[in-house]
N, C-alpha and C positions, 0 to 999 in steps of 0.2 A: 611889796608883795609879801603876803603872809604864807606861813607854812601850813598847808591844808593836810592834816594828818590822815583824814579819810581818803583823800585823793592820792596821797603818798602810798598808803597801803594797797590801794587799788592797782597801782602801777608798779609795784615791786613784787619780788618773789616772796614766798613763804619763808619764815625763818629757817626751816629745815633744809631749804635749798640755797641758803646764802652762806657766803664766807664771812667769818667773824668781823674782819676789818671792813669789809664792804657794808655789812649790816649796821655797824655803829659809827662809821666815819665816812667812807667814800659815797655810799648810796644816798644818804641824806643831802650831802653837798651837791651831788649830781642832780638830785631832784630840784634843788634851788636854781641851778644853772639852766636846766631844761625849762622850768616854768618861766624864767626870766627871758628866755630866747625863743619860746614856743611859737610865737607869731612870725618869726623870721623864717625865710626859706632855707632852713638847715636840714640836712639829712643825717641819718646815723653814721654813714660813711665819712662825713665831714668831721664828726667828733672823733672817729677812729683815726683820721689823719691828724687831727689836733693832738691826740694822745701820742701818736708816733712822733710828732714834732717835738714835744717835750721830752720824749725818751731820747731822741737824738741830742737835744740840748743837754740833757742829764749826762749822757756819755761824754760830751765835750768837757763839761765841768769836771767830772770825775777823773778824766785823764790828765788833769793838771797836777794832781797829787798834793795839793795844799789843804790845810784844814778848812779854810774859807771855801775852796772849790768843792770840797766834800759836802759842806753844808748846803751849798747851792744845788749840787747834784742830788742830794737827798730830798730837798724841797721839790725839785723837778720830778723825782720819782713819785712823790705823793700827789702832785698835780696830775701826772700820768694816770694814777689810780682813779682819781675823780673822773677825768674825761673818759677813761676806759669803761666806767659805769654809765656814762651818758648815752652811748650809742644804743644799747639794748633798751634802756628806759624810754628813749625817744621813739624807738621802733614800736614799743608796746603802746605808747600814748597815741601815736599817729597811725598805728596799724599799717606801717609801710615797710615792715621787715621783708627781707628777701631770702631766697635759698642760699645766697652767698654771704649774707650778713654775718652769720656765725663763723664762716670760713675766713672772712676778712679780719674779724676780731681775733681769731686764733693766729693768723699770720702777723698781725700787728703786735700781739703779745710776744710772739717769737722774736721778731725784730727788736722789740723793746728790751727783752731780756739779754739779747746779744749785745746791745748798746750798753746796758747797765753793767754787765759783768766784764765786758772788754774794757770799758772805761775805767772801772774799778781796778782791774789788773794793771793797766798802764799807769794809773795814778799811784798804786802801791809800789810799782817798780821804781817810780821817780822818788817817792817818799822814802823808800828803803835803799836808795842808790848807794849810800855809803855804809850799808850794813850787810854783813855776810849771812843772809837769811833766805830761806825759801818761802817765807810767809806769803808773799804775793800769789804764789802758785796755788795756795789753798782755795782761792776763789773759784777755780775751775771745777773741782769736785762738788762744790756748793751749787754751781750752775747745773751740773748733771743731776744732783739730788732734787733741785727744783723741778726739772723735767719729769723725773720719776714720780715725785709726790703729786704734781699736777695731773699726771696721767692716771694715778690711782684714784684721786678724788673725782676727776672727771668721769671715770668709768662708773663708779657707784652713784654719782649724781644723775647721770643720764639713765641708768637702770631704774632708779626710783621714779624719775619723770615719766619714763615709758610705762611703768606699772601703774602709776597714778592716772595716766591717760587711757588706761584699758588696753594697752598695746605691749604686753610682756616681751614679745620678740621684736620690739621696735628697733633695737640696735641693729639687728641683722637686716631688717628692711631698710633702715637708713643707709647702711653701708652698701647694700645692693643698689639702692637708688643712686647713690653717688658714683658707684662703679659704672652703672649704665650711662650716666651723664658724662662721666670721664671718657668712656669708650666712644660715645657719640661725638663729643667735641674732637677727640683725637682722630677719628675717622674723617670728620669734616675739615680737619686741619684749620680750626679757627678758635678764637677766644683763648689765646695762649695763657693769659694771666689766670683766667678761670680754671683752665686745665691744671695749671701749677697749684692753685689753691686746693683743687680736688685731690691732686696727687699727694700733697702734704697731709690732708685729712686722712686719706686711705692708709698712708704709712703710720700715722699716729694711732689710728684705730686698730691697725694690725698688731701694734706693740702692746696694746692694753690687755687683751685677753684672747685666748684660743676659743673661737666660736664653737668648735666641736665639743668642748667641755662644758658649754653653757647648760645650766639646768633651769627649766621653767618652773617657778613655784606658784602656789596658789596666790593670786593677786592680793586679796585682803590681808592675808597673814604677812606677805612680803612687805606691803606698805606699812602695816602696823609696827613691825619690828625695825625696818630700815629707816623709817622717818625719824626714829629716835637715835639710830646709829650714825646717820649721815653727818650730823653736826660734829661728831668726833673726827670723821675724815676731813672735814672742812678746816680743821685746825692746822693741817699741813698744806693748805692750798697755796696758790700762787700769790694772792694778795697778802697772806701772812708772811711768806718769804720776803717779798719786796718791801713790805712795811717795816719789818725788823731790819732789813738791810739798810733802808733809808734812815731809820732812827740811829742805827749803829754808826753810819757814816757821819751823821750830823753831830753826834756826841764824840766822834773820833775814837770809837771803841769797836772796831770791826770784829774783834774777837767775840763780841756778844753774838753777832750774826753767825759766825762760823761755829760757835758752840751750839747754837740753836739748830743749824742745818745738819751738823754731824751727829750730835748726841740727842738733844731733846726731841727733834722731829722724828728721828729714826726710832727712838724708844717709843714715841707716841704711835708710830705706824705699827710697830710690833704689838703693842697693847691693843690697838683698835682691830688689828687683824685677828687676834685671838678671840675678841668679842664677836667679830663678823663671822669667823669660822664656826664658832659655837652656835650662832644663830642660824647659819646656813644648814648645819647638821640637824638642828632642831626642826627646821622647815622641811627638810628631806624626810625625817622620821614621821612628821605629821601627814605627809602625803602618802605614806605606805598604807 
């Protein structure tokens, strides 16, 4: 099977909407897997489950606390990243995405992160069992920073997508739609898992931004500026965190990841926020 560049571009997102590691590593490999298995009766959710399986295996390896197990765990994190790109790509190719597809993907990402960071913590506790150090506990603030950074990037990414689709207030409409669906299922007392997914999404969305403070900009101007800024936000995305974590584990230098999560990523967030804030103020002035 050959790599069809034209078909690949057709079934992937624009560069401005991609995370760096997804764009250069995970997405191309995911495309190869999808093309090789396209004729099989596979669904996006099956790839999500496959990604979760490798996340669980990664957690098991990482919890052993040896250099060899860290290498295996890091490899499983990379495999997770590839399979995590497969579900959305397959849904676009077969046009069989569903309302809950994105929610399932979000849930899998959450469970995977719990496995990765919990396994790493347990492994570090074992590795440093004979040392009087609090180093293993550093992994928990990194996990929290991952959630914060993912939330920031997700917010600006969704905003740009909504503006590009001619729906500037799409985020509010999406949240309202999910709220109605959640209340409906809650009232009917059915589909407990779907209700749980909706509940998680609504909590996550509520933490991203205060809808009362949302400003609606001129679409053309917003797209023009933010299509250039979003790649800066993508640098602190989830795939960046997990890729650097995997590499740091495999080379047995976890300090590299901690330095990234605590210092480099937060410095990058501050710099990008200053740029974003300047652009937002410019857009506001242009609307007056």
